[in-house]
C-alpha distance (Angstrom), angle and dihedral (degrees) to the residues before:
residue distance angle dihedral
X1 . . .
X2 3.80 . .
X3 3.79 119.3 .
X4 3.77 143.3 -146.1
X5 3.81 111.0 -129.6
X6 3.79 126.0 -164.0
X7 3.79 144.9 136.5
X8 3.79 115.8 -105.8
X9 3.82 91.6 -106.9
X10 3.82 89.0 57.7
X11 3.82 97.3 52.2
X12 3.80 94.9 107.7
X13 3.81 91.7 49.6
X14 3.80 91.8 52.1
X15 3.80 93.1 44.7
X16 3.80 93.7 53.1
X17 3.80 92.5 44.2
X18 3.80 89.8 53.5
X19 3.80 93.0 45.7
X20 3.82 89.3 59.6
X21 3.77 89.9 64.6
X22 3.79 93.7 41.9
X23 3.80 95.4 57.1
X24 3.81 94.9 29.1
X25 3.78 100.2 -126.2
X26 3.79 133.2 123.8
X27 3.79 118.8 -126.6
X28 3.78 134.5 148.9
X29 3.82 106.8 -100.2
X30 3.81 94.6 -164.1
X31 3.80 92.0 48.5
X32 3.80 91.4 50.5
X33 3.81 92.3 51.9
X34 3.79 93.5 43.3
X35 3.80 89.6 56.5
X36 3.79 90.7 56.1
X37 3.77 119.5 89.9
X38 3.81 107.3 -102.1
X39 3.80 91.4 -119.7
X40 3.80 90.7 52.5
X41 3.80 92.3 49.2
X42 3.81 90.1 48.6
X43 3.80 92.5 48.3
X44 3.79 93.8 47.8
X45 3.81 91.2 47.5
X46 3.81 89.6 52.4
X47 3.81 91.2 48.6
X48 3.81 90.8 54.4
X49 3.82 92.7 48.3
X50 3.80 92.4 45.1
X51 3.80 91.9 50.8
X52 3.80 92.6 47.9
X53 3.79 87.9 51.2
X54 3.82 92.7 59.0
X55 3.78 123.9 102.7
X56 3.81 94.4 -104.9
X57 3.81 87.8 70.1
X58 3.79 100.6 42.9
X59 3.81 92.5 97.7
X60 3.82 91.2 49.9
X61 3.79 100.2 44.9
X62 3.75 139.1 71.6
X63 3.80 104.1 -165.0
X64 3.81 115.5 -166.2
X65 3.80 115.9 -163.1
X66 3.80 101.4 -178.5
X67 3.79 105.3 60.9
X68 3.82 117.4 116.3
X69 3.83 106.5 -129.2
X70 3.79 123.6 -124.6
X71 3.78 119.9 -109.8
X72 3.80 101.7 -81.6
X73 3.78 119.0 -158.7
X74 3.77 88.7 -156.7
X75 3.76 128.2 4.2
X76 3.77 129.1 175.6
X77 3.76 138.2 -133.3
X78 3.78 134.3 36.8
X79 3.81 90.5 -78.5
X80 3.78 93.2 -148.8
X81 3.79 89.2 167.4
X82 3.80 96.9 59.5
X83 3.80 124.1 106.8
X84 3.80 119.6 -136.1
X85 3.77 137.8 -170.6
X86 3.80 132.8 176.2
X87 3.81 89.8 -73.2
X88 3.78 94.2 54.3
X89 3.82 133.2 -105.6
X90 3.80 112.1 6.5
X91 3.81 100.9 169.5
X92 3.79 136.9 21.7
X93 3.79 134.8 170.0
X94 3.78 113.7 -91.0
X95 3.80 117.5 -160.4
X96 3.77 127.8 -151.5
X97 3.80 104.9 -172.4
X98 3.79 122.6 -173.2
X99 3.79 111.4 -127.2
X100 3.78 104.6 -108.1
X101 3.78 145.5 139.3
X102 3.81 88.4 -92.9
X103 3.80 93.1 54.6
X104 3.81 92.0 44.0
X105 3.80 90.0 54.2
X106 3.82 90.7 53.5
X107 3.81 89.9 55.5
X108 3.79 94.3 48.5
X109 3.82 94.3 46.5
X110 3.82 90.4 47.6
X111 3.79 90.0 53.5
X112 3.81 91.8 47.0
X113 3.82 90.7 51.7
X114 3.81 91.1 47.0
X115 3.80 89.7 56.4
X116 3.81 88.5 58.5
X117 3.80 89.8 61.4
X118 3.81 91.3 64.7
X119 3.78 89.0 61.9
X120 3.84 107.5 92.4
X121 3.79 88.5 -140.3
X122 3.79 92.7 44.3
X123 3.78 115.9 131.3
X124 3.80 123.2 -157.8
X125 3.80 105.3 -109.6
X126 3.79 118.1 -130.4
X127 3.80 117.4 -102.0
X128 3.80 89.7 -108.7
X129 3.82 89.9 60.4
X130 3.81 91.2 47.5
X131 3.80 89.7 50.4
X132 3.81 92.1 46.2
X133 3.81 91.4 52.5
X134 3.81 89.1 51.1
X135 3.80 92.4 50.3
X136 3.81 91.1 48.6
X137 3.80 92.1 49.2
X138 3.79 95.8 44.7
X139 3.82 90.6 56.0
X140 3.79 88.1 67.5
X141 3.80 108.4 97.8
X142 3.77 118.8 -155.6
X143 3.78 93.9 -132.0
X144 3.82 99.7 50.8
X145 3.82 101.9 21.4
X146 3.79 101.4 39.0
X147 3.85 93.7 125.9
X148 3.82 91.2 55.1
X149 3.81 93.6 48.7
X150 3.80 92.6 49.1
X151 3.82 93.3 47.0
X152 3.82 92.2 49.5
X153 3.79 91.5 49.5
X154 3.83 90.3 47.8
X155 3.82 91.3 55.1
X156 3.82 91.0 52.5
X157 3.79 91.5 45.3
X158 3.81 92.2 53.6
X159 3.81 92.0 49.5
X160 3.80 91.5 48.6
X161 3.80 91.1 51.5
X162 3.80 88.1 54.1
X163 3.80 91.9 61.4
X164 3.79 96.8 -88.0
X165 3.81 92.5 -51.5
X166 3.81 108.7 168.5
X167 3.81 88.7 168.5
X168 3.79 87.8 72.9
X169 3.80 115.4 88.8
X170 3.81 108.1 -161.9
X171 3.77 119.9 -139.2
X172 3.78 124.1 -121.6
X173 3.80 86.9 -108.8
X174 3.82 91.4 56.9
X175 3.80 91.2 46.4
X176 3.80 89.1 51.0
X177 3.81 90.4 52.9
X178 3.84 90.2 57.2
X179 3.80 94.1 52.1
X180 3.78 127.3 84.8
X181 3.79 88.7 -152.0
X182 3.81 101.7 59.9
X183 3.79 95.2 174.7
X184 3.81 105.3 139.9
X185 3.80 93.5 -146.4
X186 3.81 92.8 55.5
X187 3.80 90.6 49.4
X188 3.81 90.6 51.0
X189 3.81 89.5 50.6
X190 3.79 90.8 49.6
X191 3.80 93.2 49.6
X192 3.80 91.2 48.1
X193 3.82 92.3 50.4
X194 3.80 91.5 50.1
X195 3.80 92.2 48.2
X196 3.80 90.8 50.2
X197 3.81 89.1 56.5
X198 3.81 93.5 43.4
X199 3.80 91.9 -120.6
X200 3.81 93.2 127.3
X201 3.78 138.2 18.8
X202 3.77 133.6 -158.3
X203 3.79 111.3 -112.4
X204 3.79 93.6 -174.7
X205 3.78 132.9 11.0
X206 3.79 111.4 -142.5
X207 3.79 92.7 -138.3
X208 3.80 123.5 -36.0
X209 3.80 119.6 36.0
X210 3.82 112.0 -105.7
X211 3.80 92.8 11.4
X212 3.81 98.4 138.0
X213 3.80 92.7 -178.7
X214 3.81 94.8 70.2
X215 3.80 109.4 104.8
X216 3.81 91.7 -153.6
X217 3.81 94.6 64.8
X218 3.81 111.0 118.0
X219 3.80 127.4 -142.4
X220 3.77 142.8 -170.6
X221 3.81 136.3 175.4
X222 3.79 115.3 -92.0
X223 3.81 129.0 -133.7
């Protein structure tokens, strides 16, 4: 099985690069991170590393603690695990993560959280909320929850196209336009599955409350 390989201070870079492939959209990873507040980028990087360090990932990860890191122009996170001497950093965790549904979910949740930071009123969610969103997303299986996965990815794609605008809540009609499968029933199923897992919320019902068929309903990810 192929692997993702990165030093702990590069976790956010790797996560965003992987998320591009997951939601099938081109965006500049470095530009996205540069537009984050440094503290937000550091916090999100630490969240990713902390999650990868939990027991759910032990069977997917080879974590090497003794590798001297390269000279990094800009790394992220508090790097509490690094070892220093008078010359600087001598050791840092190096992750080899098997490509998997679990790892893909980390990338997508990290991107969704990053979009929150471009909202002036956005508040950094606690790690527990980040972890909960990951657990809710990873329970979606591609065979039985394909509509939900595609709808969630479409919401992120729309927000990315609008210059990382998490303030924008796309309508069902806009989500439908991003999907190859435009079957209204499948989209309703996907929205319902995401709501059940508290991954999205409706910010405005087009007409009748809980009428999933209305194309003017508006949605955003929930944290």
